C-alpha positions in Angstrom: 0.0 0.0 0.0 2.9 2.4 0.7 4.2 1.6 -2.6 1.3 2.5 -4.6 0.7 5.9 -2.7 3.1 9.0 -3.8 5.3 10.3 -1.3 5.1 13.7 0.1 8.2 14.7 -2.0 6.7 13.3 -5.2 3.6 15.3 -4.7 5.5 18.5 -4.0 7.4 18.3 -7.1 4.1 17.4 -9.2 2.6 20.5 -7.8 5.4 22.5 -8.6 5.7 21.5 -12.5 2.0 21.9 -12.8 2.1 25.8 -13.2 5.0 25.5 -15.7 2.9 23.0 -17.8 0.0 25.5 -17.7 2.3 28.2 -18.6 3.6 26.3 -21.5 0.0 25.2 -22.7 -0.9 28.9 -22.3 2.0 30.2 -24.4 1.0 27.5 -27.0 -2.6 28.6 -27.2 -1.6 32.3 -27.4 0.9 31.3 -30.4 -1.9 29.5 -32.3 -4.2 32.6 -31.8 -1.6 35.0 -33.2 -1.1 32.7 -36.0 -4.7 32.7 -36.7 -5.0 36.3 -36.4 -2.5 36.5 -39.0 -5.1 35.1 -41.4 -7.9 37.7 -40.5 -9.0 40.1 -43.1 -8.2 43.0 -41.2 -4.5 42.3 -41.1 -4.1 41.2 -44.7 -6.0 44.6 -45.7 -3.4 46.5 -43.3 -0.7 44.7 -45.3 -1.9 45.5 -48.6 -2.7 48.8 -47.9 1.0 49.3 -46.6 2.3 48.1 -49.7 0.1 50.6 -51.6 1.2 53.5 -49.4 4.7 52.6 -49.9 4.6 52.3 -53.8 2.8 55.7 -53.7 5.3 57.6 -51.6 8.3 56.1 -53.5 9.8 58.6 -55.8 7.2 61.2 -54.6 9.7 64.1 -54.9 10.6 63.4 -58.5 11.7 66.4 -60.3 12.0 68.8 -57.8 13.0 71.7 -57.6 12.6 71.3 -61.5 9.1 72.7 -62.2 6.8 71.6 -65.1 7.9 67.9 -64.6 4.3 67.1 -64.3 1.7 69.4 -66.0 -0.8 71.3 -64.1 0.9 70.9 -60.9 2.2 74.8 -60.7 -1.2 75.7 -62.2 -3.2 74.3 -59.1 -0.4 75.6 -56.6 -0.7 79.0 -57.9 -4.5 79.3 -58.1 -4.8 77.6 -54.5 -2.2 80.2 -53.2 -4.4 83.2 -54.7 -7.4 81.9 -53.0 -5.7 81.6 -49.6 -4.4 85.3 -50.3 -8.0 86.5 -49.9 -9.4 85.9 -53.5 -12.2 83.1 -53.2 -12.8 83.5 -57.0 -10.4 81.2 -58.8 -10.8 83.0 -62.1 -10.1 79.4 -63.4 -12.4 76.8 -64.3 -10.8 74.2 -66.5 -11.0 72.4 -63.3 -13.8 72.5 -60.8 -12.8 74.4 -57.5 -12.9 71.9 -54.6 -9.6 70.9 -54.8 -8.2 74.6 -55.1 -10.3 75.2 -52.0 -8.6 72.0 -50.2 -5.2 73.1 -51.1 -5.8 76.6 -50.0 -6.8 75.4 -46.5 -3.6 73.1 -46.3 -1.4 76.1 -47.6 -2.7 78.1 -45.0 -2.3 75.7 -42.4 1.1 75.4 -43.8 2.0 79.2 -43.3 0.3 79.2 -39.6 2.4 76.4 -38.6 5.5 78.1 -40.1 4.8 81.3 -38.2 3.9 80.0 -34.9 7.3 78.0 -35.0 9.3 81.0 -36.1 10.1 79.8 -39.9 8.0 82.3 -41.3 8.4 86.0 -39.9 5.4 87.2 -41.9 3.7 86.9 -45.4 6.7 88.4 -47.0 9.1 85.9 -45.8 6.4 83.2 -46.7 6.4 84.7 -50.4 10.3 84.4 -50.5 10.1 80.9 -49.7 7.6 80.3 -52.3 9.2 82.2 -55.0 12.6 80.9 -54.3 11.7 77.3 -54.3 8.0 76.1 -54.3 8.9 72.4 -54.0 7.5 72.0 -50.5 4.1 73.4 -52.0 4.2 70.8 -54.8 5.2 68.1 -52.5 2.6 68.5 -50.2 -0.1 68.3 -52.7 1.4 65.1 -54.1 1.6 63.7 -50.4 -2.2 64.4 -50.7 -2.9 62.5 -53.8 -0.6 59.7 -52.2 -2.7 59.5 -49.1 -6.3 59.7 -51.0 -5.0 56.9 -53.4 -4.1 54.8 -50.3 -7.6 55.5 -48.8 -9.0 54.2 -52.1 -7.4 50.8 -51.6 -9.6 50.5 -48.4 -12.6 51.8 -50.2 -12.3 49.3 -53.0 -12.0 46.6 -50.5 -15.4 47.5 -48.9 -16.9 47.7 -52.4 -15.4 44.4 -53.1 -16.7 42.9 -50.0 -20.3 44.0 -50.9 -20.1 42.6 -54.3 -18.7 39.2 -53.3 -17.7 38.8 -49.8 -14.5 39.3 -47.8 -12.2 37.2 -50.5 -13.5 39.8 -53.2 -12.6 42.7 -51.1 -9.3 41.6 -50.3 -8.2 40.4 -54.1 -9.8 44.0 -55.2 -7.7 45.9 -52.8 -4.7 43.9 -53.6 -5.1 44.8 -57.6 -5.8 48.4 -56.9 -2.6 48.7 -54.6 -0.3 47.8 -57.6 -2.4 49.0 -60.6 0.1 51.1 -62.6 -2.3 53.8 -63.7 -3.4 54.3 -60.1 -0.2 54.1 -58.3 1.6 56.7 -61.2 -1.4 59.0 -60.8 -1.2 59.0 -57.0 2.3 60.5 -57.2 0.6 63.9 -58.9 -0.7 66.9 -57.8 -3.6 66.7 -59.8 -7.4 66.2 -59.4 -7.9 62.7 -60.8 -7.0 60.8 -57.6 -8.9 63.0 -55.2 -12.0 62.9 -57.3 -11.7 59.2 -57.9 -11.5 58.8 -54.1 -14.9 60.9 -53.5 -16.3 58.8 -56.2 -15.4 55.5 -54.5 -16.8 56.8 -51.1 -19.9 57.5 -52.9 -20.2 53.8 -54.1 -19.4 52.4 -50.5 -22.4 54.5 -49.2 -24.7 53.3 -52.1 -23.7 49.8 -51.7 -24.4 50.1 -47.9 -27.9 51.7 -48.6 -28.7 48.5 -50.7 -27.6 46.4 -47.7 -29.5 48.4 -44.9 -32.1 50.3 -46.9 -31.5 53.7 -45.0 -32.1 56.7 -47.2 -29.2 58.5 -45.2 -26.8 56.3 -46.9 -28.1 56.9 -50.4 -28.2 60.6 -50.0 -24.6 60.6 -48.6 -23.6 58.8 -51.5 -25.1 61.3 -53.7 -23.1 63.9 -51.9 -19.8 62.2 -52.3 -20.6 62.1 -56.1 -21.2 65.8 -56.1 -17.8 66.5 -54.3 -16.3 64.0 -57.0 -18.0 66.1 -59.8 -16.6 69.4 -58.2 -13.2 68.1 -58.1 -13.3 67.0 -61.7 -16.4 67.3 -64.1 -16.1 64.0 -65.9 -16.3 61.8 -62.8 -19.7 63.4 -62.1 -20.8 61.0 -65.0 -20.6 58.0 -62.4 -23.3 59.5 -60.4 -25.8 57.8 -62.7 -25.2 55.0 -60.3 -26.9 57.0 -57.4 -30.0 57.3 -60.0 -29.9 53.7 -60.4 -29.8 52.8 -56.6 -32.7 55.1 -55.8 -34.7 53.6 -58.4 -33.8 49.9 -57.4 -34.7 50.6 -53.7 -37.8 52.9 -54.2 -40.9 51.0 -52.6 -43.7 52.7 -55.2 -43.6 55.5 -57.9 -44.0 58.5 -55.2 -40.9 57.2 -53.3 -38.8 56.7 -56.5 -39.5 60.5 -57.8 -39.1 61.8 -53.9 -35.6 59.9 -54.1 -34.8 60.8 -57.7 -35.5 64.5 -57.1 -33.6 64.4 -53.9 -30.4 62.7 -54.9 -30.0 65.0 -58.0 -30.7 68.1 -55.7 -27.9 66.9 -53.3 -25.5 65.9 -55.8 -26.1 69.4 -57.5 -25.6 71.4 -54.3 -22.4 69.4 -53.3 -20.9 70.3 -56.6 -22.1 74.2 -56.3 -20.6 73.9 -52.7 -17.1 73.0 -53.8 -17.5 75.0 -56.9 -19.8 78.0 -55.9 -18.5 80.6 -58.7 -20.0 78.3 -61.1 -22.9 80.5 -60.7 -21.3 83.6 -59.2 -19.0 84.0 -62.2 -21.0 82.1 -64.5 -19.4 83.7 -67.6 -16.0 82.5 -66.9 -17.0 79.2 -65.8 -18.9 78.6 -69.0 -15.9 79.9 -71.1 -13.4 77.6 -69.5 -15.8 74.6 -69.5 -16.7 75.2 -73.3 -13.0 75.1 -74.0 -12.5 71.7 -72.2 -15.5 70.2 -73.9 -13.9 71.3 -77.2 -10.4 70.1 -76.2 -12.0 66.8 -75.2 -13.8 66.4 -78.4 -10.8 67.2 -80.7 -7.9 66.5 -78.9 -4.8 68.9 -79.3 -5.8 69.4 -82.8 -2.5 68.2 -84.2 -3.1 65.6 -86.8 0.6 64.2 -86.1 -0.7 62.9 -82.7 -4.3 62.4 -83.6 -4.8 58.9 -81.7 -8.3 58.7 -82.7 -11.5 58.0 -80.4 -11.4 57.0 -77.0 -13.4 53.9 -77.5 -10.7 52.0 -79.3 -7.5 53.8 -77.6 -8.2 53.0 -74.1 -9.2 49.5 -75.0 -5.8 48.8 -76.9 -3.6 51.3 -75.0 -4.6 53.1 -71.8 -6.2 50.2 -70.0 -3.7 47.5 -71.0 -1.0 49.6 -70.0 -3.1 50.9 -66.9 -3.6 47.4 -65.6 -1.7 45.0 -67.6 -3.4 42.7 -70.0 -3.8 39.6 -67.4 -5.7 41.9 -64.9 -7.7 43.5 -67.6 -8.8 40.4 -69.3 -10.0 39.0 -65.7 -11.5 42.2 -65.0 -13.7 41.8 -68.5 -14.5 38.3 -67.1 -15.9 39.8 -63.7 -17.9 42.3 -66.0 -19.4 39.2 -67.6 -20.2 37.7 -64.2 -22.1 40.7 -62.9 -23.9 41.2 -66.1 -24.9 37.6 -65.9 -26.0 37.8 -62.2 -27.8 41.1 -62.6 -27.9 41.7 -58.9 -28.8 45.2 -57.5 -25.1 45.6 -56.4 -24.1 44.5 -60.1 -26.4 46.8 -61.8 -25.4 49.9 -59.8 -21.6 49.5 -60.6 -22.2 48.5 -64.1 -24.3 51.7 -64.6 -21.5 53.9 -63.8 -18.9 51.7 -65.7 -20.8 51.5 -68.8 -22.0 55.3 -69.1 -18.3 56.6 -68.0 -16.8 54.5 -70.7 -19.3 55.5 -73.6 -18.8 59.3 -72.8 -15.1 59.3 -71.8 -14.3 57.3 -74.9 -16.3 59.5 -77.1 -13.9 62.5 -77.8 -10.2 62.3 -79.2 -8.7 63.9 -75.8 -7.4 60.4 -75.0 -5.2 61.4 -71.9 -4.7 58.0 -70.0 -5.9 59.7 -66.7 -9.4 59.8 -68.2 -9.7 56.1 -67.5 -8.7 56.3 -63.8 -12.1 56.3 -62.2 -12.7 53.1 -64.0 -9.5 51.3 -62.6 -10.7 50.8 -59.2 -14.2 49.2 -60.4 -12.1 47.1 -63.0 -10.0 45.7 -59.9 -13.0 44.9 -58.1 -14.6 43.1 -61.1 -11.2 41.1 -61.2 -11.5 40.5 -57.6 -14.7 38.8 -57.9 -13.5 36.2 -60.4 -10.7 35.4 -58.1 -13.1 35.0 -55.1 -15.2 32.7 -57.3 -12.0 30.8 -58.3 -11.0 30.4 -54.5 -15.0 29.3 -53.9 -15.0 26.5 -56.4 -11.4 25.1 -56.3 -9.9 26.6 -53.1 -7.7 29.1 -51.7 -4.4 28.0 -53.4 -5.4 28.3 -57.0 -7.0 31.7 -56.4 -4.0 32.7 -54.7 -2.0 31.6 -57.7 -4.1 33.2 -60.3 -4.3 36.7 -58.2 0.0 36.3 -58.3 -0.2 35.8 -61.8 -2.6 38.8 -62.2 -0.5 40.8 -60.0 3.3 40.3 -61.3 2.8 42.2 -64.7 1.6 45.3 -63.3 3.5 45.3 -60.1 6.7 44.9 -62.2 5.7 48.0 -64.1 5.2 49.9 -61.0 8.7 48.9 -59.8 10.4 50.0 -62.7 8.6 53.3 -63.1 9.1 54.0 -59.3 12.8 53.3 -59.7 13.0 55.4 -63.1 11.1 58.2 -61.3 13.4 58.4 -58.3 16.4 59.3 -60.5 17.5 62.7 -61.3 15.8 64.1 -64.5 17.9 65.6 -67.4 16.4 68.9 -67.0 17.3 68.9 -63.4 21.2 67.9 -64.5 21.1 70.6 -66.9 19.9 73.4 -64.6 22.4 72.2 -62.1 25.3 72.3 -64.5 23.9 75.7 -66.0 24.0 77.0 -62.4 27.6 75.9 -61.8 29.0 76.9 -65.1 27.5 79.8 -66.8 28.1 83.2 -65.0 25.2 84.8 -63.1 23.2 87.2 -65.1 23.7 85.7 -68.5 21.2 85.7 -71.4 20.2 82.3 -72.4 18.2 80.9 -75.6 16.1 78.0 -74.9 14.7 76.3 -78.1 11.8 73.9 -77.9 8.5 73.3 -75.9 8.4 75.0 -72.6 8.0 71.4 -70.8 11.2 70.5 -71.9 13.6 73.2 -70.8 15.8 73.2 -67.6 14.4 75.6 -65.3 16.8 78.4 -64.4 16.0 81.3 -62.0 14.7 84.4 -64.0 16.9 87.6 -63.2 15.3 90.9 -61.8 15.9 92.3 -65.3 13.9 89.7 -67.0 11.1 90.0 -64.6 10.9 93.8 -65.1 10.8 93.2 -69.0 8.1 90.4 -68.7 6.0 92.7 -66.3 6.1 95.5 -68.7 4.9 93.2 -71.5 2.3 91.6 -69.7 0.7 95.0 -68.7 0.8 96.3 -71.9 -1.2 93.3 -72.9 -3.8 94.2 -70.4 -3.1 91.8 -67.6 -2.0 92.8 -64.1 1.0 90.5 -63.5 0.4 90.2 -59.8 2.9 87.4 -59.2 5.5 89.2 -61.1 5.0 92.4 -59.3 5.3 90.6 -56.0 8.5 89.1 -56.9 10.0 92.3 -57.8 8.7 93.9 -54.3 11.0 91.8 -52.4 14.5 93.2 -51.8 17.7 91.2 -53.0 15.6 88.9 -55.0 16.2 86.4 -56.8 19.2 85.0 -55.1 21.9 84.3 -57.5 22.5 82.7 -59.9 19.8 84.0 -62.2 19.5 84.4 -65.7 17.9 86.2 -68.6 16.4 83.5 -70.7 14.8 84.1 -74.3 12.5 81.2 -75.5 12.6 80.6 -79.3 9.6 79.3 -80.5 7.1 79.9 -83.4 3.9 80.6 -81.3 2.8 82.7 -78.2 -0.3 83.8 -76.6 1.2 87.4 -76.0 3.8 89.7 -77.7 6.6 89.5 -75.3 10.5 90.5 -75.8 11.4 87.2 -73.9 9.7 85.0 -76.4 11.2 85.2 -80.1 9.0 83.7 -82.8 11.8 84.5 -85.5 15.4 83.9 -84.7 18.7 83.0 -86.1 22.1 83.0 -84.9 22.9 86.6 -86.0 20.1 88.1 -84.0 21.4 86.0 -81.0 24.7 87.2 -81.3 23.5 90.8 -81.6 21.6 90.3 -78.5 24.6 89.2 -76.4 23.4 85.5 -76.3 26.5 83.1 -75.9 24.5 79.9 -74.8 21.8 78.3 -76.5 20.0 75.0 -74.9 17.9 72.7 -77.2 16.0 69.7 -76.3 14.2 66.6 -78.4 12.0 63.9 -77.2 9.3 61.4 -78.6 6.6 63.6 -76.9 7.5 67.2 -78.3 9.8 66.1 -81.2 12.4 68.5 -82.8 12.7 67.9 -86.6 16.2 66.8 -87.6 16.0 69.2 -90.5 15.1 72.2 -88.7 17.2 75.1 -90.4 17.9 76.5 -87.1 19.2 73.1 -85.6 21.2 72.9 -88.8 22.8 76.1 -88.4 23.5 75.7 -84.7 25.2 72.4 -85.3 27.4 73.8 -87.9 28.5 77.2 -86.3 28.2 76.6 -82.5 30.1 74.3 -80.1 28.3 71.4 -78.2 29.5 72.0 -74.7 27.3 69.6 -72.8 24.8 66.7 -73.5 22.4 65.2 -71.2 21.1 61.9 -73.0 18.4 59.8 -71.2 18.2 57.3 -73.7 20.4 54.0 -73.9 19.5 53.4 -77.5 17.3 55.9 -79.2 13.5 56.0 -78.9 12.9 52.6 -79.9 10.7 50.2 -77.5 9.5 53.2 -75.5 5.6 54.0 -75.0 4.3 57.4 -73.8 1.0 58.7 -72.8 1.0 60.9 -75.8 -1.0 63.9 -75.2 0.7 64.3 -71.8 4.1 66.2 -71.6 5.1 63.8 -68.8 8.4 62.5 -69.8 8.2 58.9 -67.9 7.0 56.3 -70.3 4.4 53.7 -69.5 6.5 51.0 -71.2 10.0 50.4 -72.2 11.6 51.6 -69.0 14.7 49.4 -69.9 15.6 51.9 -72.6 16.2 54.7 -70.2 19.0 55.9 -68.2 16.7 58.5 -66.6 13.5 60.7 -67.4 13.5 63.8 -69.3 14.2 65.0 -72.9 17.7 64.9 -74.5 19.2 68.1 -73.7 22.1 70.0 -75.5 24.0 73.1 -74.5 25.7 74.8 -77.4 27.8 78.1 -77.2 28.3 80.5 -79.9 31.9 81.3 -81.0 
């Protein structure tokens, strides 16, 4: 009996070991729980969003302090600062005004922080900071686009989840996080990504309304579509989805008309809240809107770069480059599934997709950015296909398919960002000029203004320019403000003369007719030329031939490894980074040559 009964010492040891065993078991359970949490949708979504944010921030400072590396950025900055300075009328309606007001508020906060911290003694110091180098203002605006582009990933997840469940949401978010066109445009201080983000928020609210049937979600969705239209006009076309939602969820005819009129009213009021001077300055609004309509219909009006109507161009160029062929083909399959199912959520999304493409593709203005609002919806359609594959054949096959769809566009994004982060040829040329050409020298710049290396204008140049602008009936407020600053601009500064055949105003700083003898007589020693597939420069140009024969080539900045072969660009946009053929470039920018006259 004594042999079968544990001794007191053995019982004591067992009692001491029990907490250790329990502690090990608890740690094992906690580890298993942690592993399980790694597979929760929220963690996967966080990882996807982190990847998307990284890709959108990489290379964000491209080209700076060189301006005009991305068309329209300086226009938006200048208009926003004019609003922040006290004039709420932007006097500019080629874009709606909501984004200008948003930037004005942000720039006002930037000044307030700088003033409170002692960086800006007052408005004059703030002006000097901007006029000397506006890089910070451009970078702030670009950061806003990157953030809204990243927020859009989460919004697409929400849309995809309502379209086909959590797997659809995750696949949709993954595809948008690496979609080349969306990543590219999230680097820009432009209105396209912000407008698309507002649109996606509108869709999330519309789909929530389909689930819960709360009128407040429908009307909030209409509000966001109005804000999207007040950021970029054409995105307002997708508000058709709000009307379809109102019809689909109305109980009777009376409720249908009530909701339709309310949705239209809220959308219109949201547009006017962001662009109030569409009414208060209607003549200017209609002038600029009419110009944009004409520009969209005919493109640049140049037969050399007439790319045809958008219906075919976007199908064969914009969307394949913007998403990659595999992802685009899968998106078409997803659209087919949605058209076959014809659920309310499908009809709401398809109505916007179809109307937008029909209208946006009807003109000859075929900028790639015009297709940006469709990219998230196409990613959601592709996500639906992957989710169906997962449901039918299992997660491994769905993940394999998703990987195959992601690799082409992710590879394009990687090459794009890597190239974007390298110094532009215009920046290199501007640095060389500042280091080698004496302060105050006159320079001749031949070719498109978008291809010029940026040099600081001398005080003498600003005085001449201000006189010519005022002679043409314009106020020249910015030049006057620059001239009002003492000891401005800082050296080195130059007197550039632009050589081009056309100009809106008669100015002494722009020559429409020119030759080497006239330049010699004006004391010009240095001439800068550039050539690029986007802007061109005829090899048989008489002036270039004369220059090559009589002047000395001093410096040459060539971004191309082997000419222009294999490079594809967004042809209507003067953005010197391609959409394909990255391996053929050392860096971005045009080919720049600097000549010196004997």
